[in-house]
C-alpha angles and dihedrals in degrees: 000000000000091000127085126198111231102174141354116196142157115238114202130192113273115276112281095018096137144315125267115308132203122186118188116216113249124215085266090062103038097073090061097054094104098032117118115260116272109243122196131177122199116194119202128190102231116142107205137142128254095248091049089049094050098042101040116008100047095044090050093049092051093047094049089045090057093048092048092051087062087074094033104046094157091068091063091051142085134249108240115205112189120221124219092350144113089228113112125232119268140181107244127200117187116197111239097014108051116088141151122256111240125185122191117201145168124221133197091193119126105270094196094051094048092051096046127111094229122100111282130181104268095211091071094065091067091076085072097041115101116225121229112231115261123266114273118218118219129178096261104017147012123246129202132160115249099214142037129181134196131182119198125191122211099198114240092358114062152286135274118207110200127200130191120178139167107249090226089067091068148307130268091278092058099040096043087050090057093047092048090049091051091048092049095049090046092052089048090059091246093306095154093175092058090046090052091046090056102035108026093120092052097055112127118266110217098182106126091194088080088074108084111211107163092156092059089238090163089062091049090052094045093055088058100041102039095077092061109073124213119274121206111251121248137182115265090238130198090031094186082210140110123215126223140169126224123199121215103191122208093260089052092051091049092050091053093047088051089051095055093042090051090058096035108026096172094051115126129204096037094157133159088263094054096051094040093048092044092050097046091046092051093047090049096050091048093052091065112107101221143000120195096202116042090193095058116124120251114204133203114196124190136171128221135197102243098179090119094032101066130075116264090028122230118234112263092239096052108136114223137052118313103164139134126183142229125218122201112189121194132166111251092237090058097045092053093043126100093268095040095111092053094045089051094051091050094050092049093045091049091054091051095047101039101031118021097030091045112090091199093053106030093087099025109130091007087145086069098052095104094056093041094054093044089058089058091066091064099051136053104287132170124190146179131231124199132010136232085227088083102038100205092185091068088069098117117194089180095287099090130248113342113262094217142007118206117187094201094179091078088075086076098053131083090241138339143142129218121222132200142144116285116247097205105034116062108228092006131117137228121221123194121205132188117197143138111281098252092049092045089057092052092046090049093053093047092047097050092042093050093059093057099096 
C-alpha cells in the first residue's frame, strides 16, 4: 500500500450545538436503506509539505468540520434500524456522544496518474476511500454511522478529500450542500459569522413535516424492508475494472442537440443532460460483445431532484432525500441501430417532460417504487450518478476548484456513469465510466468515433 494512516479521530459538533435529535426516515429515504454507500473523491492541486499539512491544514479542516456539523447534525449521527418492531428507522444524534469519523493519511501514489482521464485500475482508488464503521447489533435495533471522511496528502502535489455516506441520509443536493458548507467555513478560516452572513438562506431544513405522505407510503415500504437486516458495507474488491473519464465539450453537446432536433424538430427537453445521457448509454450498449436476444429491453434509469416539482413544493434546502426517477426502455436492436441515439434522446426527454416535470405524474404510483426498482436489478439497466447542477468541484477549501471528482461507488453497480461539470472545457461535461478493460477499450473507440460528424 502506498498510503499511510497518520491519524484517525472523531470530530463532534462544537459544545452546546444542540440537544439530542431524531430524524425519522421518510418514504423518499427508505428505498435507499440497503443501497451501497455513495463514495466520492475530490482531488485538489495544493503543493504543501507534510509538516505544514499536519500543523496547519489538518487542524483547520477538523475545526471547520466541527463548526459545520453545528448546522448539519444528522451527519454526526447514526442510522437506527429497529428489529422486530413497528417502529421505523431514524437518524439519531446524541449530544456529547455523536461525531464524524475522520482519517488523515499520506500517500506516495502518483497524483497526476490518479487524476488523469485515461483508463486506470479501479482498485487503486480504494486506498483513499473512507470505510463506514461496521453495523452494531443491539438487542432491539441495529446501529451504523451515516458518514465517514478521509483526507490524504500527496506531499508536494495535492490533497484528496474523500466522502462516504449512506444514501438514506440524503440525496446529492443535501450532501453536496454539506461539503460546500465545510469547504466555505474552512476557506473563511473558521469564521462562522461570515459564513452565516453569506449562506443563511441555504442552511439545511431538517423538518420532516415538509414531506407530504397522505397515503402512508413510508409504512408500506417499511413492511417490506424491515425483514431484511442491515449489513456492514464493504468494498467491491477486486473490481476487475478500469476507470476512465470522457469529456463532452460544449461544441460536442451542441452538435448532438442539433442531430436530435434535425430528426425530431418538435421534441422538447433536449437538454445537455438528455443528449449526454443518451449518447453515453448508446455507446455503452454498443460496446457489449454479444447479446443473445436482440429484442431484450435495455433500460436507462435516472433520478431527479423533485423538491420544486411536487405539490406542495419542498424547500430547496430541505436535508434528506427528495428524488423521483425516470425509466427509458428501448429494445436492444433499436438502441444499437443507426437511429439509436435519437431514439434514446426521445425516450429520456419524454420521461422528463411527461413524468418528472408533471406535478400530477411525478409521484403517481410511488407506493410501487420498491417493487419497480427491484425489477431493474434483473434486467439490463444503465444508470447515472451525480449531476452538473450541483457542481461539487466548486467546493473550495482555500485551495481553489477541485482538479478531479471521482465517484468511486459506480464500481459496485452494473452499470452506471458519473456526471459532472468539466473543469477544463467551459460548458462541457465530464463522464466517468467503470468497466472491464476489454469493454472499456471498445467503449472508448465507439465514443470517439461517434463524435466525428
